[in-house]
C-alpha positions as a printed Julia matrix, in Angstrom:
576×3 Matrix{Float64}:
  13.57    1.4    21.75
  12.38    4.69   19.54
  10.95    3.12   16.59
   8.92    4.98   14.52
   7.09    4.31   11.15
   5.43    6.69    8.89
   3.74    5.48    5.98
   1.01    5.41    3.3
  -0.93    2.43    2.02
  -3.92    1.23   -0.04
  -5.86    1.61    3.2
  -5.18    5.44    3.91
  -4.42    6.55    0.03
  -6.32    6.66   -3.19
  -4.72    4.25   -5.86
  -3.54    7.76   -7.34
  -1.65    9.42   -5.03
  -0.02    5.91   -4.2
   1.04    6.03   -7.95
   2.51    9.02   -8.06
   4.22    8.68   -4.31
   5.66    5.27   -5.38
   9.74    5.19   -5.08
  11.94    3.21   -7.55
  15.15    1.51   -6.45
  17.44    4.57   -6.95
  14.68    6.86   -4.7
  14.54    4.84   -2.23
  18.21    4.11   -1.76
  18.55    8.01   -1.36
  15.8     8.21    0.8
  17.68    5.85    3.14
  20.91    8.05    3.39
  19.13   11.39    3.79
  16.99    9.47    6.76
  19.71    8.69    8.65
  21.73   12.11    8.17
  18.72   13.62    9.44
  19.04   14.83   13.02
  16.24   12.32   14.8
  17.12    9.45   12.95
  20.35    6.55   13.59
  18.47    3.97   11.66
  16.68    3.46    8.59
  14.64    1.32    6.85
  12.1     1.21    3.54
   9.51   -0.87    2.81
   7.98    0.15   -0.77
   5.68   -2.37   -2.71
   2.63   -1.94   -5.21
   0.39   -0.64   -2.72
   2.57    0.28    0.44
   5.64    2.89    1.26
   6.88    2.9     4.49
   9.76    4.38    6.29
  11.19    2.93    9.68
  13.52    4.47   11.8
  14.85    4.56   15.28
  14.72    8.03   16.36
  15.51   10.0    19.85
  12.51   12.61   19.43
   9.15   11.31   18.51
   7.47   14.65   17.39
  10.79   16.07   15.21
  10.95   12.23   14.05
   7.73   12.35   12.66
   8.08   15.98   10.96
  11.44   14.95    9.61
  10.51   11.37    7.69
   6.96   13.07    6.68
   8.96   16.02    5.13
  11.91   13.14    3.76
   8.79   11.29    2.14
   7.21   13.9     0.43
  10.66   15.04   -1.03
  11.39   12.35   -2.54
   8.12   10.66   -3.72
   7.51   14.31   -5.54
   4.33   14.67   -4.05
   3.87   17.86   -2.13
   3.72   17.47    2.14
   0.43   19.37    2.25
  -0.85   16.85   -0.34
   0.72   13.83    1.29
   0.0    14.47    5.09
  -3.68   13.42    5.02
  -3.13   10.35    3.78
   0.21    9.28    6.32
  -0.54    7.2     9.16
   2.0     7.03   12.2
   3.08    4.33   14.48
   5.56    4.25   17.66
   6.94    1.81   19.53
   5.2    -1.44   20.4
   2.36   -0.31   17.59
   4.97    0.23   14.91
   6.15   -3.42   15.72
   2.65   -4.71   15.61
   2.25   -2.7    12.39
   5.54   -4.29   10.63
   4.34   -7.79   12.04
   0.71   -7.81   10.67
   2.1    -6.63    7.45
   4.53   -9.63    7.18
   1.7   -12.37    8.14
  -0.43  -10.54    5.3
  -2.84   -8.86    7.35
  -2.79   -5.53    5.78
  -2.51   -6.63    2.39
  -4.55   -5.68   -0.32
  -5.26   -9.41   -0.65
  -5.47  -11.05    3.15
  -3.09  -13.76    3.74
  -0.58  -13.48    0.78
   2.92  -14.28    1.42
   4.87  -12.37   -1.52
   5.22   -9.35    1.11
   7.86  -11.7     2.74
  10.09  -11.56    0.1
   9.54   -7.57   -0.29
  10.22   -7.53    3.67
  13.45   -9.66    3.22
  14.86   -7.22    0.34
  13.88   -3.92    2.53
  15.95   -5.23    5.21
  18.76   -6.49    2.65
  18.92   -3.06    0.71
  19.18   -0.83    4.57
  21.85   -3.43    5.4
  23.94   -3.29    2.41
  23.83    0.57    3.22
  24.54    0.24    6.83
  21.49    1.93    7.58
  19.87   -0.92    9.63
  21.08   -1.09   13.3
  20.42   -3.69   16.12
  16.87   -2.25   16.35
  16.11   -2.45   12.68
  17.95   -5.73   12.33
  16.1    -7.53   15.1
  12.57   -5.94   14.06
  12.93   -7.16   10.28
  14.57  -10.49   10.76
  11.7   -11.07   13.74
   9.07   -9.97   11.14
  10.09  -12.54    8.82
  10.01  -15.24   11.24
   6.41  -14.04   12.63
   5.22  -14.21    8.66
   6.63  -17.68    8.85
   5.31  -19.22   11.65
   1.72  -17.48   10.66
   1.73  -19.19    7.24
   3.06  -22.65    9.07
   0.78  -22.63   11.77
  -2.27  -21.6    10.5
  -4.58  -21.72    7.43
  -4.13  -18.06    6.63
  -3.15  -18.81    3.13
  -6.99  -20.12    2.41
  -7.91  -16.22    2.93
  -6.35  -14.99    0.17
  -3.4   -15.44   -2.23
  -0.92  -13.48   -4.16
  -1.49  -10.32   -6.07
  -0.85  -12.44   -9.48
  -3.59  -15.16   -8.61
  -6.34  -12.81   -7.54
  -5.71  -10.67  -10.5
  -5.87  -13.74  -12.85
  -9.11  -14.73  -10.93
 -10.06  -11.19  -11.68
  -9.65  -11.48  -15.1
 -11.18  -15.13  -15.88
 -14.19  -12.99  -14.04
 -14.96  -15.8   -11.16
 -14.34  -18.68  -13.87
 -11.52  -21.35  -12.88
  -8.24  -19.7   -13.47
  -6.74  -23.17  -15.14
  -9.8   -23.67  -17.6
  -9.91  -19.91  -18.54
  -5.95  -20.05  -19.29
  -5.86  -23.54  -20.74
  -4.06  -22.97  -24.21
  -3.98  -18.99  -24.45
  -0.74  -17.36  -25.32
   0.58  -15.04  -22.84
   2.8   -11.98  -22.69
   4.61  -11.03  -19.91
   6.34   -7.3   -19.79
   8.96   -7.13  -17.24
  11.55   -9.65  -15.46
  11.32   -8.81  -12.09
  10.05  -10.61   -9.1
   6.55   -9.95   -9.58
   6.55  -10.6   -13.26
   8.76  -13.82  -12.92
   6.02  -14.91  -10.06
   3.3   -13.78  -12.77
   5.04  -16.47  -15.66
   5.23  -19.04  -13.24
   1.64  -18.88  -12.13
   0.52  -18.55  -15.62
   2.24  -21.49  -16.93
   1.23  -23.58  -13.91
  -2.16  -22.6   -14.88
  -1.84  -24.34  -18.3
  -1.32  -21.62  -20.62
   0.4   -22.72  -24.24
   3.07  -20.18  -24.84
   4.62  -17.37  -22.72
   6.73  -14.74  -24.3
   9.24  -12.78  -22.06
   9.76   -8.56  -22.97
  12.17   -6.8   -20.47
  14.59   -3.38  -21.34
  17.32   -6.0   -20.29
  17.41   -8.54  -22.94
  19.43  -11.3   -20.9
  17.11  -11.12  -17.85
  14.03  -11.91  -19.93
  15.93  -14.96  -21.72
  16.98  -16.03  -18.3
  13.29  -16.3   -17.03
  12.16  -17.66  -20.52
  14.92  -20.5   -20.03
  13.88  -21.42  -16.34
  10.17  -21.24  -17.96
  11.16  -23.58  -20.52
  12.92  -25.8   -18.16
  10.67  -26.09  -15.41
   9.86  -29.47  -14.39
   6.42  -28.99  -13.25
   5.46  -27.42  -16.67
   5.54  -27.85  -20.73
   5.03  -24.23  -21.66
   6.92  -22.82  -24.58
   8.48  -19.83  -23.7
  10.78  -17.2   -25.54
  12.41  -13.79  -24.66
  11.94  -10.72  -27.1
  13.05   -7.05  -26.74
  10.88   -4.42  -25.71
  10.28   -3.02  -29.02
   8.58   -6.36  -30.08
   5.63   -5.72  -27.51
   3.21   -3.86  -30.25
   3.61   -7.12  -32.44
   3.52   -9.94  -29.73
   0.26   -7.88  -27.99
  -1.33   -8.45  -31.66
  -1.03  -12.14  -30.83
  -1.39  -12.48  -27.16
  -4.5   -13.26  -25.24
  -3.19  -12.32  -21.84
  -0.9    -9.84  -21.04
   0.38   -8.85  -17.56
   2.98   -6.1   -16.93
   5.27   -5.28  -13.89
   8.23   -2.7   -14.81
   9.76   -0.26  -13.04
   8.7     2.47  -15.46
   7.9     5.84  -14.51
   5.68    6.33  -17.6
   2.91    4.2   -19.39
   3.97    0.89  -20.95
   1.19    0.45  -22.91
  -0.69    3.33  -24.14
  -4.75    3.24  -25.15
  -3.58    3.81  -28.61
  -1.04    0.99  -28.65
  -3.85   -1.62  -27.08
  -5.99   -0.19  -29.83
  -3.98   -1.09  -32.34
  -3.28   -4.32  -31.06
  -7.08   -5.17  -30.89
  -7.49   -3.73  -34.37
  -4.56   -6.14  -35.74
  -6.13   -9.36  -34.26
  -9.81   -8.75  -35.18
 -10.17   -5.97  -38.08
 -12.65   -4.25  -35.83
 -12.33   -0.79  -33.88
 -11.42   -1.43  -30.11
 -12.66    2.16  -28.61
 -16.25    2.1   -27.17
 -17.69    5.81  -27.78
 -19.54    7.01  -24.83
 -21.42    9.47  -26.4
 -21.82    7.23  -29.36
 -23.43    4.55  -26.85
 -25.87    7.05  -25.38
 -26.97    7.9   -28.82
 -27.81    4.39  -30.11
 -29.46    4.06  -26.54
 -32.07    6.95  -27.46
 -32.32    5.97  -30.96
 -33.52    2.54  -29.41
 -35.38    4.12  -27.05
 -37.55    5.88  -29.51
 -37.79    2.77  -31.85
 -39.34    1.06  -29.13
 -41.8     3.63  -28.11
 -42.53    5.6   -31.12
 -41.89    8.83  -29.12
 -39.7    11.82  -29.58
 -37.14   12.23  -27.15
 -36.54   15.38  -25.14
 -33.34   17.2   -25.35
 -30.4    15.82  -23.25
 -29.71   17.49  -20.32
 -26.9    19.98  -21.08
 -28.05   20.39  -24.55
 -27.83   24.0   -26.64
 -31.34   24.6   -25.62
 -30.31   24.62  -21.91
 -27.9    27.63  -22.32
 -28.65   30.48  -19.64
 -30.89   27.8   -17.51
 -31.18   29.47  -13.93
 -31.19   25.58  -13.11
 -28.14   23.31  -11.74
 -27.91   21.2   -14.36
 -25.74   18.56  -12.94
 -28.25   17.63  -10.57
 -31.03   17.17  -13.39
 -31.83   13.33  -14.46
 -30.6    12.2   -17.11
 -32.51   11.9   -20.44
 -34.4    14.89  -19.25
 -34.41   18.55  -20.96
 -34.47   21.15  -18.53
 -36.76   22.81  -20.98
 -39.14   19.55  -20.08
 -41.62   19.52  -17.16
 -40.16   16.39  -15.52
 -37.33   18.27  -14.8
 -38.13   20.88  -12.94
 -40.43   18.39  -10.75
 -39.95   18.39   -6.83
 -38.42   21.84   -7.18
 -38.99   24.57   -4.44
 -41.1    27.83   -5.53
 -38.35   30.0    -5.9
 -36.46   27.62   -8.1
 -39.87   27.14   -9.98
 -40.6    30.72  -10.17
 -37.32   31.41  -11.66
 -37.17   28.48  -14.61
 -40.87   29.12  -15.46
 -39.71   33.0   -16.62
 -36.92   31.59  -18.23
 -38.49   28.89  -20.15
 -41.08   31.12  -21.33
 -38.46   33.23  -22.77
 -38.2    36.12  -20.02
 -35.83   36.79  -17.75
 -34.71   35.01  -14.62
 -35.92   36.42  -11.47
 -33.08   38.02   -9.45
 -33.66   36.73   -6.08
 -30.86   38.34   -4.57
 -32.84   41.54   -3.82
 -35.33   38.85   -2.03
 -32.61   37.68    0.18
 -33.78   38.01    3.84
 -37.66   37.82    3.23
 -39.46   34.99    4.62
 -42.96   33.98    5.82
 -46.39   33.85    4.61
 -46.24   37.27    2.63
 -43.22   36.21    0.71
 -44.78   32.18    0.04
 -47.73   33.87   -1.46
 -45.55   36.12   -3.85
 -44.0    33.45   -4.86
 -47.04   30.82   -5.59
 -48.5    33.97   -7.36
 -45.59   34.36   -9.68
 -45.85   30.49  -10.21
 -49.22   30.47  -11.21
 -49.12   33.37  -13.57
 -46.24   31.75  -15.25
 -47.75   28.47  -15.56
 -50.71   30.28  -17.25
 -48.34   31.86  -19.62
 -46.67   28.7   -20.58
 -49.75   27.02  -20.73
 -48.45   24.02  -18.49
 -47.42   23.09  -14.89
 -44.58   20.86  -13.9
 -45.49   17.23  -13.62
 -43.66   14.11  -12.32
 -42.95   11.54  -15.45
 -41.19    8.4   -15.18
 -38.06    8.12  -17.32
 -37.57    6.63  -20.59
 -36.2     3.08  -20.65
 -32.69    3.07  -20.72
 -31.42    0.14  -23.47
 -28.06   -1.12  -21.94
 -25.48   -1.67  -24.79
 -23.84   -5.01  -23.95
 -20.11   -4.99  -24.05
 -18.53   -7.25  -26.48
 -16.51  -10.41  -25.15
 -13.13   -9.62  -24.49
 -10.47  -10.75  -26.84
  -7.52   -9.2   -24.6
  -7.13   -9.53  -21.01
  -4.83   -7.33  -19.4
  -3.03   -7.36  -16.23
  -1.26   -4.47  -14.51
   0.58   -4.85  -11.56
   3.04   -1.93  -11.75
   2.93    1.06   -9.44
   2.88    3.59  -11.36
   0.39    1.66  -13.74
   1.93    0.52  -16.65
  -1.31    0.56  -18.52
  -3.38    3.45  -19.71
  -6.29    3.84  -17.41
  -8.54    4.44  -20.64
  -8.05    1.17  -21.72
 -10.95    0.54  -19.11
 -13.22    2.01  -21.94
 -12.35   -0.22  -24.31
 -14.44   -2.4   -25.9
 -12.77   -5.94  -26.56
 -10.68   -5.45  -23.57
 -10.39   -6.25  -20.12
  -8.09   -4.46  -17.82
  -7.74   -5.4   -14.59
  -5.18   -3.48  -12.69
  -4.33   -2.3    -8.69
  -7.21    0.03   -8.39
  -9.6    -2.55   -9.31
  -8.09   -5.12   -7.4
  -8.12   -2.77   -4.4
 -12.0    -2.54   -5.18
 -12.47   -6.22   -5.94
 -10.94   -7.25   -2.38
 -12.64   -4.42   -0.41
 -15.15   -7.04    0.76
 -13.55   -9.97    0.66
 -14.85  -12.22    3.58
 -12.03  -13.1     6.77
 -11.26  -16.35    7.0
 -11.27  -17.85   10.78
  -7.39  -18.42   10.78
  -7.04  -14.47   10.61
  -8.03  -14.37   14.31
  -5.35  -17.33   14.95
  -2.97  -14.85   13.13
  -4.07  -11.85   15.13
  -2.99  -13.8    18.37
   0.18  -14.84   17.09
   1.25  -11.24   16.2
   0.06   -9.74   19.97
   2.11  -12.82   21.59
   4.86  -11.81   19.18
   5.09   -8.38   19.83
   4.91   -8.71   23.68
   7.77  -11.12   23.21
   9.5    -8.39   21.26
   9.27   -5.67   23.26
  10.46   -7.52   26.22
  13.45   -8.93   24.71
  14.43   -5.27   23.13
  13.64   -3.73   27.0
  15.83   -6.67   28.15
  18.42   -5.82   25.6
  19.02   -2.34   26.54
  19.5    -2.95   29.89
  22.61   -5.59   29.54
  25.31   -2.62   28.69
  24.52   -1.5    31.95
  24.81   -5.04   33.73
  27.94   -5.64   31.59
  29.15   -2.36   32.59
  28.11   -3.12   36.36
  30.15   -6.58   36.11
  33.03   -5.57   34.57
  33.19   -2.53   37.32
  33.41   -5.35   39.81
  35.84   -7.36   38.11
  37.96   -4.24   38.21
  37.69   -3.92   42.08
  38.31   -7.54   42.74
  41.68   -7.23   40.67
  42.59   -3.88   42.49
  41.97   -5.41   45.85
  43.92   -8.49   44.98
  46.86   -6.81   44.01
  46.44   -4.6    47.33
  46.53   -7.67   49.09
  49.58   -9.02   47.01
  51.57   -5.48   48.11
  50.74   -6.44   51.93
  51.52   -9.86   51.63
  54.31  -10.83   49.36
  55.13  -13.98   50.52
  51.5   -15.45   49.56
  52.3   -18.45   47.57
  50.38  -19.24   44.36
  48.03  -21.89   45.74
  46.78  -19.41   48.41
  46.5   -16.36   45.93
  44.28  -18.65   43.72
  42.11  -19.89   46.67
  41.33  -16.15   47.48
  40.84  -14.39   44.25
  38.08  -17.27   43.42
  36.89  -16.32   47.07
  36.2   -12.79   46.71
  34.96  -13.55   43.04
  32.29  -15.88   44.58
  31.52  -13.12   46.93
  30.75  -10.59   44.73
  28.88  -12.73   41.9
  26.41  -13.8    44.5
  25.79  -10.2    45.82
  25.52   -8.99   42.17
  23.12  -11.84   41.15
  20.01  -11.38   42.46
  20.01   -7.47   41.67
  21.09   -7.98   38.01
  18.77  -10.89   37.51
  15.77   -8.7    38.85
  16.42   -5.82   37.1
  16.22   -7.54   33.82
  12.96   -9.25   34.61
  11.66   -5.39   35.41
  13.18   -3.92   32.57
  11.51   -6.51   30.31
   8.36   -5.32   31.81
   6.2    -2.21   30.21
   7.56    1.14   31.46
  10.81   -0.79   32.42
  13.19    1.51   30.86
  14.03    3.86   33.77
  15.72    0.59   35.29
  19.13    1.06   33.48
  19.3     4.63   34.46
  18.65    3.62   38.03
  21.18    1.06   38.1
  23.85    3.62   36.39
  23.13    6.17   39.3
  23.05    3.66   42.0
  26.6     2.23   41.32
  28.0     5.26   39.72
  28.61    3.63   36.2
  30.31    5.66   33.8
  28.36    6.81   31.2
  30.72    5.76   28.52
  31.41    2.41   29.52
  27.77    1.79   28.95
  28.17    3.32   25.45
  31.33    0.96   24.76
  29.7    -1.99   25.55
  26.8    -1.06   23.06
  29.0    -0.18   20.41
  30.93   -3.56   21.16
  27.66   -5.19   20.91
  26.33   -3.52   17.97
  29.48   -4.33   16.13
  29.42   -8.02   16.92
  25.7    -7.87   15.36
  26.66   -6.22   12.34
  29.3    -9.2    11.67
  26.79  -11.87   12.53
  23.9   -10.65   10.96
  22.42  -12.92    8.15
  18.97  -13.59    6.64
  16.19  -14.83    8.53
């Protein structure tokens, strides 16, 4: 087995990189085709979700495989290889199996324990099977991953450790309130009709929303989803479908909007959200950060009765020799507090500049140190302080009055990758946006349930069993070829015996034939059983080569057995 996986996920890359590297359905198909066409790979499968992109392959060379798979990911994602490489991870053989099994159990998900990943793994396998890029290894691997994931959810309480990305997103939208109480009676807009959007719509329906409007580029799919929601036995939600061009108007009516489409550009721009909020409330939605800062300063002046200092970075600070980015907010570099704690050389330059002079050129002082240089600096500082009439002193910052954000009137959940909703919406008043990036931040410190340890043990046991089975399967064609050769030897000897004893009757011929076969079977039984046991152990791959050498087996015969077995597997494959 030479299983290799190269990928990136929310654990290795920032959301901005994942967003740019995301693969649409067409790009995934092309990536699979190009991977199996590459020299090191014979099988390939792509697992692409909203928070991971992974390329699995059966390769005959490790280093060449890593280089080729990394290059292909970069080419098809549109992110340059040099930029992408720092975020890529690589797993090989047993570590690759361990990784996929952990992913299938939800241990590597953004929300630990979520079960939606099983459907995505199943879709990944089906895609590779349809393109015939999944052979014996990847078929066995992905089907076993699905079984391991199902076992983890049925035998442990991993479901208690987390939930689907949709449920977690709705919890973030409700800001900790009970989702059903928060959602009851609200009007919802669902943009998209794929698996994630359908899950979101069903979750909202069960939570008790009053109405769900489904918008999709293919109107028939939106109608189908709306019909399923309306006819559901467990909800009484009113659902209807609308075309995509109706989204702006529906957004004005909606309380909650969930978007998850395959669009490569923005579905909801900041301007569109502003217009929808203004159409709903009649008030502007844009929260101007500069205006908010001005309001803070004016409030502080009213409270303290003092004249505020110019803000850092004001026109009065032009040509200042200090690093303005290090100055505390709310103070001018012209003010004393801005230079508190500076070293003597910096204070000297600032003093000369503040007094209207020219900043001291310290480049000529390079290399000078010691008491003499310090004395000169202290003297220059004292002279500056005398001219200016003040010396630097430390002052407390003026009190900052926080401007509270208004309660949101529109809740947006963006589950798409790349994003459907403009990130600038985060700055809008009256709107709460939860997207993949904010979900990653919220889940980073989520507590791990005790059941996670049980799932990890299941994964470890299953990885060991899978590796043993694969190693044993690797030697099976050699064992089959050995027994086939022995059968040929028996047949040849029986034919020779019939030539020497032409009068041998059928009864005696059958008895002799059976006796010879039993002798051969007994001689081969112990070594073939033992070699399978040895081959199943770590490092046992060499036993197949030893068997071929000892019995002088034809390599082509062994290969033909392997091809026949793979052909049988291809015909009998099916979903796990």
